[in-house]
C-alpha positions as CSV (number, residue, x, y, z in Angstrom):
1,M,25.4,10.3,5.4
2,T,22.2,11.7,6.7
3,M,20.2,12.0,3.0
4,T,21.3,8.0,2.7
5,R,19.4,7.2,5.8
6,K,16.3,9.3,5.2
7,H,16.2,7.8,1.4
8,D,16.4,4.5,2.9
9,K,13.6,5.3,5.4
10,I,11.6,6.1,2.8
11,T,11.7,3.8,0.5
12,S,11.9,1.0,3.1
13,S,8.5,2.3,4.0
14,A,7.5,2.4,0.5
15,N,8.2,-0.9,-0.2
16,V,6.3,-2.2,2.8
17,F,3.1,0.3,1.4
18,G,3.8,-1.6,-2.1
19,L,4.0,-5.2,-1.1
20,N,0.7,-5.1,1.2
21,L,-1.4,-3.2,-1.6
22,L,-0.3,-5.5,-3.8
23,K,-1.5,-8.1,-1.3
24,I,-4.3,-6.5,-0.8
25,L,-5.5,-6.2,-4.2
26,H,-4.7,-10.0,-5.0
27,N,-6.9,-10.9,-2.2
28,K,-9.6,-9.0,-3.2
29,G,-9.1,-10.1,-6.9
30,M,-9.1,-6.3,-8.4
31,K,-6.4,-5.4,-10.9
32,Q,-4.1,-2.1,-10.5
33,S,-6.0,-0.8,-13.8
34,V,-9.0,-1.2,-11.8
35,L,-8.2,0.7,-8.7
36,A,-6.3,3.3,-10.5
37,G,-9.4,4.3,-12.6
38,K,-11.6,4.0,-9.6
39,I,-9.2,6.7,-7.6
40,G,-8.6,8.9,-11.0
41,V,-5.0,7.8,-11.7
42,T,-3.2,6.2,-14.5
43,Q,-2.3,2.3,-14.0
44,S,1.3,3.8,-14.4
45,C,0.8,6.4,-11.7
46,L,0.1,3.5,-9.2
47,S,2.6,1.7,-10.2
48,R,5.3,3.9,-9.7
49,W,3.7,4.4,-5.8
50,I,3.6,0.7,-5.8
51,N,7.2,0.5,-6.6
52,G,8.5,3.7,-4.3
53,R,9.3,5.7,-7.8
54,R,7.1,8.0,-6.8
55,A,5.7,9.7,-3.2
56,L,1.7,9.2,-2.3
57,H,-0.3,12.0,-0.1
58,A,-2.2,11.6,2.9
59,H,-5.5,12.2,0.1
60,Q,-4.3,9.7,-2.3
61,R,-3.8,6.8,0.5
62,K,-7.2,7.5,2.0
63,K,-8.9,7.3,-1.5
64,I,-7.5,4.0,-1.8
65,C,-8.7,2.4,1.4
66,D,-12.0,4.3,0.7
67,V,-12.4,1.9,-2.6
68,L,-10.8,-0.8,-0.8
69,G,-12.4,-1.0,2.4
70,I,-9.4,-0.9,4.7
71,D,-7.6,1.4,7.3
72,E,-4.8,3.0,6.3
73,S,-2.6,1.0,8.9
74,D,-3.0,-2.2,6.8
75,F,-0.6,-0.2,4.1
76,F,2.7,-0.5,6.7
77,R,1.8,-3.7,8.9
78,L,5.1,-5.8,8.5
79,N,4.3,-9.2,7.5
80,G,4.6,-10.6,10.9
81,E,2.2,-8.1,12.8
82,A,-0.1,-8.9,9.9
83,E,-0.1,-12.3,10.3
84,A,0.0,-12.1,14.6
85,K,-3.2,-9.9,13.5
86,E,-4.7,-12.3,11.5
87,K,-4.2,-15.2,13.9
88,S,-5.8,-13.4,16.4
89,L,-8.8,-11.4,14.8
90,G,-9.4,-13.5,11.8
91,P,-8.0,-12.6,8.1
92,L,-7.6,-9.3,7.4
93,F,-8.5,-8.7,4.0
């Protein structure tokens, strides 16, 4: 039972990460294959990270942030948090 809860939490976090990464890529007009090439992984590897089927390490997130010019916290904002920040500070991406 504990394993299920832990897995659910990881899956939920991965889903937020994946959805936000897709939104960031869309807003920047960048394809997954282009980002994958810039960070040195295959497009299928990047796709597995986005879909939560593969774990992403901190150094890999940092590479993505460097390429996209964003802060790591942007990956984990929930939609409401992102919208509130956008209203107060302007567009996030």
